[in-house]
TIDOLO-504688 format. One record per residue (C-alpha): residue number from 1; y, x, z. Coordinates in pm, 1 decimal, always signed. Layout:
<atoms>
[NUM [Y X Z]] ...
</atoms>
This chain:
<atoms>
[1 [+6947.0 +7677.7 +15150.7]] [2 [+7111.6 +7919.9 +14938.6]] [3 [+7444.6 +7768.0 +14774.4]] [4 [+7657.5 +7988.9 +14519.2]] [5 [+7960.2 +7888.1 +14256.4]] [6 [+7776.1 +7724.1 +13927.4]] [7 [+8023.9 +7838.0 +13694.9]] [8 [+7927.8 +7615.2 +13384.4]] [9 [+8024.4 +7302.3 +13552.6]] [10 [+8148.3 +7003.9 +13289.0]] [11 [+8509.8 +7017.3 +13361.2]] [12 [+8770.1 +6861.6 +13214.0]] [13 [+9085.7 +6988.9 +13087.5]] [14 [+9380.7 +6825.9 +13192.4]] [15 [+9773.9 +6870.9 +13107.9]] [16 [+9875.3 +7174.3 +12857.1]] [17 [+9955.5 +7522.8 +12978.5]] [18 [+10199.1 +7751.9 +12880.2]] [19 [+10131.6 +8142.0 +12918.6]] [20 [+10461.4 +8311.5 +12998.8]] [21 [+10434.0 +8577.0 +12666.8]] [22 [+10185.7 +8469.1 +12357.1]] [23 [+9871.7 +8631.8 +12382.9]] [24 [+9791.6 +8848.5 +12023.9]] [25 [+9778.8 +8558.3 +11762.3]] [26 [+9438.6 +8461.4 +11706.9]] [27 [+9262.8 +8742.6 +11808.1]] [28 [+9477.3 +8992.9 +11535.7]] [29 [+9268.0 +9230.0 +11410.8]] [30 [+9251.5 +9578.5 +11513.2]] [31 [+9275.6 +9833.7 +11312.4]] [32 [+8992.7 +9952.7 +11083.1]] [33 [+8909.7 +9572.9 +11129.4]] [34 [+8669.8 +9375.2 +10860.1]] [35 [+8648.4 +9054.8 +11018.0]] [36 [+8881.2 +8913.3 +10770.1]] [37 [+8677.1 +9032.9 +10523.5]] [38 [+8295.0 +8928.0 +10358.3]] [39 [+8015.7 +9235.0 +10525.4]] [40 [+7877.2 +9420.8 +10213.4]] [41 [+7548.4 +9412.0 +10235.3]] [42 [+7363.3 +9744.4 +10343.4]] [43 [+7216.2 +9960.0 +10035.8]] [44 [+6822.0 +9967.8 +9946.0]] [45 [+6921.3 +10387.6 +10062.8]] [46 [+7025.9 +10270.1 +10434.7]] [47 [+6742.0 +9935.6 +10484.1]] [48 [+6500.8 +10256.2 +10447.9]] [49 [+6686.9 +10503.7 +10661.9]] [50 [+6675.4 +10244.3 +10929.1]] [51 [+6325.6 +10094.7 +10868.1]] [52 [+6217.1 +10468.6 +10876.6]] [53 [+6410.8 +10547.2 +11189.5]] [54 [+6438.0 +10255.8 +11458.9]] [55 [+6067.3 +10148.9 +11545.7]] [56 [+6176.3 +9934.8 +11840.5]] [57 [+6423.5 +9730.8 +11918.3]] [58 [+6517.7 +9658.4 +12279.8]] [59 [+6808.9 +9355.6 +12323.6]] [60 [+6948.5 +9358.3 +12731.3]] [61 [+7106.6 +9018.8 +12811.3]] [62 [+7353.3 +9020.4 +13149.5]] [63 [+7569.4 +8712.1 +13316.2]] [64 [+7872.8 +8628.1 +13267.6]] [65 [+8142.9 +8930.5 +13159.2]] [66 [+8437.7 +8830.6 +12907.7]] [67 [+8555.3 +9137.7 +12651.8]] [68 [+8882.3 +9194.4 +12858.2]] [69 [+8716.9 +9157.7 +13204.3]] [70 [+8529.2 +9486.6 +13151.5]] [71 [+8689.0 +9649.2 +12858.6]] [72 [+8992.2 +9498.7 +12802.5]] [73 [+9144.0 +9841.2 +12915.5]] [74 [+8955.7 +10083.2 +12729.2]] [75 [+9129.6 +10295.9 +12490.8]] [76 [+9137.7 +10185.4 +12107.0]] [77 [+8975.3 +9844.1 +12160.4]] [78 [+9162.3 +9557.1 +12077.1]] [79 [+9185.4 +9471.1 +12451.5]] [80 [+9482.7 +9306.1 +12698.1]] [81 [+9844.0 +9288.2 +12466.2]] [82 [+10019.1 +9558.1 +12685.3]] [83 [+10326.8 +9754.5 +12649.1]] [84 [+10445.3 +10041.6 +12882.9]] [85 [+10151.2 +10026.1 +13056.5]] [86 [+10194.8 +9661.4 +13170.8]] [87 [+10030.3 +9319.8 +13067.2]] [88 [+10264.6 +9142.5 +12837.8]] [89 [+10074.0 +8843.0 +12870.9]] [90 [+10010.2 +8561.2 +13168.9]] [91 [+9855.2 +8238.8 +13226.0]] [92 [+9982.1 +7948.8 +13407.3]] [93 [+9859.9 +7864.9 +13766.7]] [94 [+9854.9 +7456.5 +13849.8]] [95 [+9874.0 +7531.1 +14229.5]] [96 [+10103.8 +7785.2 +14268.4]] [97 [+10363.6 +7680.0 +13974.3]] [98 [+10315.2 +8100.9 +13829.4]] [99 [+10195.0 +8297.7 +13553.9]] [100 [+9900.9 +8533.5 +13625.3]] [101 [+9872.9 +8845.2 +13455.4]] [102 [+9579.2 +9049.0 +13421.2]] [103 [+9574.8 +9309.3 +13676.8]] [104 [+9269.6 +9534.4 +13802.0]] [105 [+9046.1 +9380.0 +14039.8]] [106 [+8823.2 +9629.5 +14218.7]] [107 [+8615.7 +9360.8 +14399.7]] [108 [+8226.3 +9391.1 +14390.7]] [109 [+8188.3 +9033.9 +14400.7]] [110 [+8383.6 +8788.6 +14175.3]] [111 [+8401.4 +8440.5 +14167.7]] [112 [+8474.0 +8423.5 +13795.6]] [113 [+8539.5 +8002.1 +13640.5]] [114 [+8323.5 +7738.8 +13474.0]] [115 [+8210.3 +7841.5 +13167.9]] [116 [+8019.6 +7544.6 +13008.5]] [117 [+8156.8 +7381.5 +12629.8]] [118 [+8408.4 +7176.0 +12818.3]] [119 [+8578.5 +7472.7 +12980.6]] [120 [+8551.7 +7658.4 +12679.3]] [121 [+8747.5 +7432.2 +12512.1]] [122 [+9005.7 +7420.4 +12824.8]] [123 [+8981.2 +7787.7 +12804.1]] [124 [+9087.5 +7833.4 +12479.2]] [125 [+9326.9 +7574.6 +12429.4]] [126 [+9346.8 +7541.0 +12084.1]] [127 [+9405.4 +7907.7 +12012.4]] [128 [+9684.1 +8013.5 +12307.6]] [129 [+9395.1 +8152.3 +12556.8]] [130 [+9566.1 +8026.0 +12889.9]] [131 [+9354.5 +7772.6 +13059.8]] [132 [+9140.1 +7987.3 +13241.2]] [133 [+9306.0 +7903.8 +13573.4]] [134 [+9329.0 +7531.1 +13517.1]] [135 [+8981.9 +7533.3 +13463.7]] [136 [+8882.8 +7736.7 +13809.0]] [137 [+9113.1 +7466.0 +14024.5]] [138 [+8960.1 +7216.7 +13812.5]] [139 [+8583.8 +7350.9 +13948.8]] [140 [+8731.0 +7467.3 +14293.8]] [141 [+8773.9 +7033.2 +14324.3]] [142 [+8457.3 +6985.3 +14315.1]] [143 [+8322.1 +7264.0 +14596.2]] [144 [+8169.9 +7160.1 +14922.7]] [145 [+8119.0 +7446.4 +15086.2]] [146 [+8451.6 +7668.0 +15128.9]] [147 [+8246.3 +7994.0 +15190.6]] [148 [+8128.2 +7994.9 +14873.2]] [149 [+8352.8 +8258.0 +14674.9]] [150 [+8618.3 +8076.5 +14454.9]] [151 [+8573.0 +7764.7 +14670.7]] [152 [+8877.9 +7790.2 +14886.4]] [153 [+9144.8 +7622.0 +14766.2]] [154 [+9358.6 +7882.3 +14914.0]] [155 [+9203.2 +8127.9 +14732.8]] [156 [+9366.4 +8359.9 +14433.1]] [157 [+9176.3 +8329.4 +14152.1]] [158 [+8990.5 +8675.8 +14024.6]] [159 [+8951.1 +8499.7 +13605.0]] [160 [+9227.7 +8726.2 +13570.7]] [161 [+9120.4 +9004.7 +13729.9]] [162 [+8963.5 +9326.7 +13497.6]] [163 [+8725.5 +9628.1 +13571.7]] [164 [+8721.1 +9946.8 +13417.8]] [165 [+8528.4 +10332.0 +13544.0]] [166 [+8593.8 +10288.6 +13844.1]] [167 [+8417.7 +10033.4 +13943.8]] [168 [+8167.6 +10051.0 +13607.4]] [169 [+8116.9 +10429.7 +13549.1]] [170 [+7816.7 +10406.7 +13341.7]] [171 [+7934.0 +10103.2 +13075.3]] [172 [+8193.2 +10349.3 +13008.8]] [173 [+8004.2 +10612.4 +12978.2]] [174 [+7762.0 +10445.4 +12744.9]] [175 [+8070.8 +10378.3 +12538.4]] [176 [+8226.6 +10647.3 +12553.7]] [177 [+7917.4 +10789.5 +12410.6]] [178 [+7765.2 +10536.4 +12212.1]] [179 [+7882.0 +10243.2 +12022.9]] [180 [+8116.2 +9992.9 +12213.1]] [181 [+8198.0 +9642.4 +12001.5]] [182 [+8550.4 +9483.8 +12070.7]] [183 [+8437.4 +9168.1 +11904.2]] [184 [+8093.2 +9016.6 +11995.4]] [185 [+8124.4 +8674.0 +12051.7]] [186 [+7861.1 +8427.2 +12276.0]] [187 [+7650.7 +8266.1 +11930.5]] [188 [+7814.6 +7916.8 +12121.7]] [189 [+8113.7 +7825.9 +12309.5]] [190 [+7861.8 +7661.2 +12565.2]] [191 [+7740.3 +7816.2 +12897.3]] [192 [+7350.5 +8035.5 +12922.4]] [193 [+7062.9 +7818.2 +12855.9]] [194 [+7211.2 +7701.7 +12494.0]] [195 [+7316.4 +8120.7 +12463.2]] [196 [+6952.9 +8198.4 +12595.1]] [197 [+6843.3 +7945.1 +12306.3]] [198 [+7026.5 +8153.1 +12054.3]] [199 [+6879.0 +8499.8 +12099.5]] [200 [+6584.8 +8389.7 +12058.1]] [201 [+6617.1 +8129.0 +11812.2]] [202 [+6997.8 +8065.2 +11630.1]] [203 [+7030.6 +7729.5 +11795.3]] [204 [+7004.9 +7492.2 +12071.6]] [205 [+6879.7 +7161.8 +12041.2]] [206 [+6739.1 +6921.3 +12210.9]] [207 [+6438.1 +6692.1 +12095.3]] [208 [+6359.4 +6338.0 +12099.0]] [209 [+5972.5 +6390.7 +11981.0]] [210 [+5795.2 +6649.7 +12151.4]] [211 [+5663.9 +6860.0 +11960.1]] [212 [+5833.7 +6775.9 +11636.2]] [213 [+6109.0 +6968.6 +11467.8]] [214 [+6230.6 +6682.1 +11268.5]] [215 [+6349.5 +6516.7 +11621.8]] [216 [+6596.5 +6823.4 +11735.5]] [217 [+6908.6 +6750.3 +11742.1]] [218 [+7207.6 +6988.8 +11777.0]] [219 [+7300.6 +7017.6 +12148.6]] [220 [+7587.5 +7263.0 +12170.6]] [221 [+7620.9 +7237.0 +12571.9]] [222 [+7190.5 +7273.5 +12595.4]] [223 [+6899.6 +7048.1 +12596.7]] [224 [+6909.3 +7066.8 +13025.1]] [225 [+6799.9 +6773.6 +13216.0]] [226 [+6751.3 +6813.0 +13580.7]] [227 [+6457.7 +7000.8 +13528.7]] [228 [+6453.7 +7244.9 +13331.9]] [229 [+6117.3 +7306.7 +13344.9]] [230 [+6035.0 +7008.7 +13104.8]] [231 [+6208.5 +7089.9 +12838.8]] [232 [+6014.0 +7104.2 +12481.4]] [233 [+6148.4 +7279.9 +12242.5]] [234 [+6006.6 +7212.9 +11885.5]] [235 [+6241.3 +7401.0 +11666.3]] [236 [+6219.6 +7747.3 +11518.5]] [237 [+6218.1 +8050.4 +11704.1]] [238 [+6197.9 +8464.4 +11588.1]] [239 [+5871.4 +8496.0 +11735.1]] [240 [+5750.6 +8285.4 +11517.9]] [241 [+5795.5 +8488.7 +11254.8]] [242 [+5726.4 +8808.2 +11417.9]] [243 [+5406.9 +8652.9 +11500.4]] [244 [+5364.0 +8582.9 +11135.1]] [245 [+5418.2 +8903.1 +11012.8]] [246 [+5208.2 +9084.8 +11310.4]] [247 [+5454.7 +9246.7 +11448.3]] [248 [+5445.1 +9285.0 +11865.5]] [249 [+5707.4 +9118.4 +12085.5]] [250 [+5737.6 +9100.8 +12462.3]] [251 [+6004.1 +8902.6 +12679.9]] [252 [+6063.0 +9032.3 +13050.0]] [253 [+6216.9 +8905.0 +13313.2]] [254 [+6281.9 +8960.5 +13707.5]] [255 [+6124.8 +8711.0 +13889.3]] [256 [+6343.8 +8566.8 +14120.0]] [257 [+6594.4 +8346.5 +14131.6]] [258 [+6853.8 +8185.7 +13843.7]] [259 [+7176.4 +8142.0 +13961.6]] [260 [+7332.2 +7846.3 +13722.3]] [261 [+7244.5 +7477.4 +13816.1]] [262 [+7084.1 +7253.8 +13593.2]] [263 [+7327.5 +6974.5 +13603.5]] [264 [+7690.8 +6886.4 +13636.1]] [265 [+7684.1 +7080.8 +14007.2]] [266 [+7867.8 +7328.7 +14122.8]] [267 [+7685.9 +7400.8 +14373.0]] [268 [+7292.5 +7348.4 +14437.8]] [269 [+6960.7 +7545.0 +14575.0]] [270 [+6893.6 +7841.0 +14419.4]] [271 [+6567.9 +7755.6 +14168.7]] [272 [+6321.1 +8001.4 +14133.2]] [273 [+6212.3 +8180.4 +13799.1]] [274 [+5911.7 +8284.1 +13739.8]] [275 [+5748.1 +8435.7 +13410.7]] [276 [+5507.8 +8144.7 +13358.3]] [277 [+5770.1 +7903.0 +13429.4]] [278 [+6071.9 +7734.0 +13127.6]] [279 [+6382.7 +7783.9 +13326.8]] [280 [+6740.2 +7898.1 +13192.3]] [281 [+6699.8 +8273.3 +13121.1]] [282 [+6354.7 +8218.9 +13057.4]] [283 [+6332.7 +7964.8 +12752.5]] [284 [+6044.2 +8086.5 +12508.1]] [285 [+5720.1 +7891.0 +12742.5]] [286 [+5893.0 +7575.1 +12647.5]] [287 [+5875.2 +7667.0 +12246.8]] [288 [+5610.8 +7522.8 +12070.8]] [289 [+5566.5 +7799.5 +11858.3]] [290 [+5513.3 +8037.6 +12106.9]] [291 [+5220.4 +7811.0 +12304.8]] [292 [+5088.5 +7746.2 +11954.1]] [293 [+5054.0 +8150.4 +11893.1]] [294 [+4915.3 +8196.6 +12186.2]] [295 [+5129.2 +8435.1 +12223.2]] [296 [+5239.0 +8322.8 +12625.2]] [297 [+5087.9 +8637.5 +12721.5]] [298 [+5414.3 +8868.7 +12601.5]] [299 [+5625.8 +8694.6 +12859.3]] [300 [+5562.8 +8956.3 +13126.1]] [301 [+5730.7 +9072.1 +13451.1]] [302 [+5990.9 +9368.2 +13403.6]] [303 [+5775.2 +9574.7 +13572.5]] [304 [+5528.5 +9565.8 +13267.9]] [305 [+5819.8 +9683.4 +13033.5]] [306 [+5959.6 +9995.7 +13202.6]] [307 [+5551.2 +10125.9 +13186.6]] [308 [+5552.0 +10056.6 +12812.2]] [309 [+5843.0 +10236.6 +12869.7]] [310 [+5698.2 +10509.5 +13041.1]] [311 [+5392.0 +10495.7 +12829.4]] [312 [+5570.7 +10502.9 +12480.6]] [313 [+5405.5 +10186.0 +12437.6]] [314 [+5720.7 +9977.4 +12371.1]] [315 [+5673.6 +9680.8 +12133.7]] [316 [+5826.9 +9660.8 +11849.5]] [317 [+6102.4 +9366.7 +12003.1]] [318 [+6195.6 +9379.4 +12354.8]] [319 [+6408.9 +9107.6 +12510.2]] [320 [+6516.0 +9199.8 +12852.3]] [321 [+6692.4 +8914.6 +13115.6]] [322 [+6776.8 +8974.6 +13492.9]] [323 [+6716.2 +8722.3 +13819.7]] [324 [+7011.4 +8604.1 +14040.4]] [325 [+7062.3 +8951.8 +14232.7]] [326 [+7126.9 +9165.1 +13934.7]] [327 [+7240.7 +8984.3 +13677.2]] [328 [+7640.5 +9019.6 +13751.3]] [329 [+7620.5 +8647.2 +13723.2]] [330 [+7883.8 +8490.4 +14012.6]] [331 [+7882.3 +8541.1 +14276.1]] [332 [+7614.1 +8865.7 +14204.0]] [333 [+7741.5 +9201.6 +14265.9]] [334 [+7900.3 +9389.6 +13985.4]] [335 [+7708.1 +9745.2 +14079.8]] [336 [+7410.9 +9595.0 +14140.2]] [337 [+7355.5 +9407.6 +13778.1]] [338 [+7467.4 +9805.7 +13672.0]] [339 [+7239.5 +9957.4 +13854.3]] [340 [+6925.3 +9709.9 +13677.4]] [341 [+7089.1 +9790.5 +13400.8]] [342 [+7068.6 +10178.8 +13413.4]] [343 [+6711.1 +10157.5 +13534.1]] [344 [+6616.8 +9992.8 +13212.5]] [345 [+6823.8 +10243.4 +12988.9]] [346 [+6693.9 +10537.9 +13164.6]] [347 [+6358.8 +10419.5 +13133.5]] [348 [+6358.7 +10398.3 +12778.8]] [349 [+6534.6 +10756.9 +12780.6]] [350 [+6328.2 +10950.3 +12907.8]] [351 [+5971.3 +10772.2 +12755.3]] [352 [+5806.8 +10924.3 +12417.3]] [353 [+5961.2 +10617.1 +12237.1]] [354 [+6297.0 +10675.5 +12289.8]] [355 [+6329.4 +10849.5 +11951.7]] [356 [+6293.9 +10515.2 +11734.5]] [357 [+6495.5 +10281.0 +11936.7]] [358 [+6765.8 +10078.2 +12008.9]] [359 [+6922.7 +9909.1 +12278.3]] [360 [+7141.4 +9621.1 +12245.0]] [361 [+7348.3 +9553.6 +12604.8]] [362 [+7571.6 +9239.9 +12597.0]] [363 [+7658.2 +8962.0 +12884.5]] [364 [+7529.1 +8626.1 +12758.2]] [365 [+7847.7 +8424.1 +12797.8]] [366 [+8184.0 +8522.2 +12940.6]] [367 [+8175.9 +8330.1 +13261.1]] [368 [+8559.2 +8196.6 +13308.7]] [369 [+8728.4 +8498.8 +13290.8]] [370 [+9015.7 +8600.3 +13129.6]] [371 [+9032.2 +8676.7 +12757.8]] [372 [+9265.5 +8693.9 +12455.7]] [373 [+9083.4 +8665.2 +12195.5]] [374 [+9076.0 +8327.8 +11997.3]] [375 [+8712.3 +8287.9 +11892.7]] [376 [+8614.3 +8245.5 +11537.1]] [377 [+8509.6 +7937.7 +11372.9]] [378 [+8155.6 +7946.4 +11180.8]] [379 [+8013.9 +7604.9 +11248.6]] [380 [+8042.0 +7330.3 +11550.0]] [381 [+7812.2 +7517.7 +11802.4]] [382 [+8036.0 +7867.8 +11741.7]] [383 [+8119.5 +8169.9 +11811.8]] [384 [+8248.6 +8118.4 +12198.2]] [385 [+8434.7 +8339.0 +12375.6]] [386 [+8452.1 +8715.4 +12356.5]] [387 [+8131.0 +8928.8 +12547.8]] [388 [+8129.8 +9299.2 +12581.4]] [389 [+7882.9 +9440.9 +12318.5]] [390 [+7688.6 +9809.1 +12351.4]] [391 [+7513.7 +9964.1 +12107.8]] [392 [+7245.0 +10279.4 +12249.0]] [393 [+7027.5 +10439.8 +11987.0]] [394 [+7003.2 +10808.4 +11965.8]] [395 [+7124.9 +10754.4 +11552.5]] [396 [+7413.4 +10523.9 +11731.2]] [397 [+7778.7 +10734.4 +11569.4]] [398 [+7923.5 +10873.6 +11893.4]] [399 [+8188.4 +10683.8 +12055.5]] [400 [+8230.5 +10418.8 +11801.7]] [401 [+8406.1 +10131.8 +11862.2]] [402 [+8257.6 +9854.4 +11559.3]] [403 [+8545.2 +9572.1 +11505.1]] [404 [+8312.3 +9423.3 +11303.1]] [405 [+8292.3 +8980.4 +11434.6]] [406 [+8003.1 +8933.7 +11578.7]] [407 [+7770.7 +8764.4 +11789.4]] [408 [+7409.9 +8711.4 +11889.2]] [409 [+7332.0 +8634.5 +11612.4]] [410 [+7344.3 +9021.1 +11455.2]] [411 [+7019.7 +9084.3 +11649.1]] [412 [+6843.0 +8864.9 +11467.9]] [413 [+6968.9 +8991.2 +11143.7]] [414 [+6871.7 +9333.8 +11243.9]] [415 [+6531.2 +9270.6 +11386.9]] [416 [+6427.8 +9026.8 +11056.6]] [417 [+6582.3 +9327.2 +10837.1]] [418 [+6459.0 +9590.7 +11017.1]] [419 [+6062.7 +9445.1 +11018.5]] [420 [+6051.2 +9159.9 +10826.0]] [421 [+6210.3 +9236.4 +10511.3]] [422 [+6563.0 +9055.4 +10535.5]] [423 [+6333.2 +8713.1 +10631.6]] [424 [+6578.4 +8436.7 +10822.3]] [425 [+6529.8 +8150.7 +11039.1]] [426 [+6587.8 +8002.5 +10780.5]] [427 [+6433.3 +7607.5 +10699.7]] [428 [+6412.8 +7666.8 +10363.4]] [429 [+6182.9 +7932.7 +10353.8]] [430 [+6059.8 +7999.3 +10703.4]] [431 [+5716.5 +7756.3 +10651.4]] [432 [+5839.4 +7571.5 +11011.5]] [433 [+6141.8 +7285.2 +10847.1]] [434 [+6383.1 +7169.9 +11112.8]] [435 [+6750.9 +7119.8 +11105.9]] [436 [+6969.7 +7312.3 +11171.3]] [437 [+7244.1 +7258.0 +11051.0]] [438 [+7282.3 +7600.3 +10930.3]] [439 [+7124.1 +7975.5 +10879.3]] [440 [+7305.9 +8169.3 +11118.4]] [441 [+7208.5 +8493.4 +11019.3]] [442 [+7371.5 +8428.5 +10702.3]] [443 [+7695.5 +8362.7 +10796.1]] [444 [+8000.3 +8538.8 +10600.5]] [445 [+8195.3 +8621.4 +10838.4]] [446 [+7907.2 +8752.0 +11077.0]] [447 [+7897.9 +9164.0 +11046.1]] [448 [+7581.2 +9374.8 +11039.2]] [449 [+7496.9 +9592.4 +11300.0]] [450 [+7398.5 +9883.2 +11084.6]] [451 [+7747.1 +9964.8 +11032.4]] [452 [+7721.5 +10130.2 +11454.6]] [453 [+7448.4 +10373.6 +11314.5]] [454 [+7420.3 +10710.7 +11152.7]] [455 [+7050.6 +10779.1 +11000.8]] [456 [+7141.3 +11077.4 +10869.6]] [457 [+7217.8 +11287.1 +11204.5]] [458 [+6949.8 +11467.2 +11455.7]] [459 [+6835.1 +11194.5 +11709.6]] [460 [+7068.6 +11271.5 +12015.0]] [461 [+6930.6 +11273.9 +12377.5]] [462 [+6984.4 +11022.4 +12628.4]] [463 [+7230.5 +11022.2 +12827.8]] [464 [+7041.3 +10910.7 +13205.8]] [465 [+7298.4 +10858.8 +13457.0]] [466 [+7233.3 +10792.1 +13811.9]] [467 [+7226.8 +10429.9 +13971.3]] [468 [+7451.0 +10455.4 +14201.3]] [469 [+7740.6 +10639.8 +13971.7]] [470 [+8092.4 +10792.7 +14165.7]] [471 [+8374.6 +10592.9 +14035.2]] [472 [+8522.5 +10674.2 +13684.5]] [473 [+8906.2 +10790.4 +13629.4]] [474 [+9156.1 +10445.8 +13632.1]] [475 [+9205.2 +10351.6 +13276.2]] [476 [+9580.1 +10392.3 +13120.9]] [477 [+9623.1 +10069.7 +12998.9]] [478 [+9721.6 +10031.4 +12655.8]] [479 [+9633.9 +10349.8 +12579.6]] 
</atoms>
């Protein structure tokens, strides 16, 4: 039996922690940030340019990394607070009675920390952003196998560690050549399943009556029971609108195993991930809309995506999710995940559809890793903690850092504007009412991804990278 750290355990926060020095207050905006402003809607000319240039949207969703862990020392971002190249923040460890500063972590395998609803609340700690190690220590107590990464009570937590181009050179190369978003927040303050539900439907709910959208109620920590494959999602997802408009879509996954446990256990047997079976990272087979519209065949294995990219047959909208080994979900290797993502991006760049494609790359939640920015509040569900976000396209601005407040809702908004004339997942207009609390794509503080593009430029050539890259240079913290 293979076991692993289940980072989404619900852990209650015990006591208050005191950081050695205060983080940037409430995620203070970087220079040029627009987070405190309403985002101006795109002009008719911008929309026309977008619709004429972008015919394919690809969303690649990896697992469990915070922004500060991957890009906290990237030049020009709202990264780990530094002074003279040294972190000015630290987080208390209740076991060692020390305050641990962020540090460079060269390890390819990380443990991370718990990342369910209670853990998100504990990590944020009313905006102090100092609960990460305490949540990790509490989760260690549930471990039964001390050989599992992170479970040894004597082990130093790695939630304060950060990587740079030495470990993730390809991700940093994408940032340098395309767009890096430093205020991309998980759409919900919880773990993988609800995050993936938001990715395709802008909501996470639990429905008491199968097939009845009116019976669905808000479920921030997800509708999951011990057997996720038995869930029924009766509310409306984006594929319903795409199908109504005859817009093609595909949901591609690597078949293998999924690392998250569906209950509150710290450890569990690994469960298989299969194309036709509803799962934590594969929710669409459980949506009534997908079944009723006879669209289950659109859920395919990732090799079908690679073939479509090679043949110039990409659907208008693609979602791609990994299996355990290539997911970057601790304790999966960072290098394996980067190689897998690189293979996907290379396939698009080398295919006939590159000049009409945008790739949105992100990570579904923060995985318990440190981030210093307090998430803004949009509603009772989120936002969650900050995660990395990249925009890769021949029309993406080169080396641009986007400081807009974003979440995965922005992906839905972009798709709706590009292919659906701006129609939203809105119970008042989509013809299939459900009781979702709000229209997330219309949130005033949500930025617009159209600002990451220059559609007047000639399409740039792809940046084909090695799946086994050499380490890049060390970052200069605080630069």
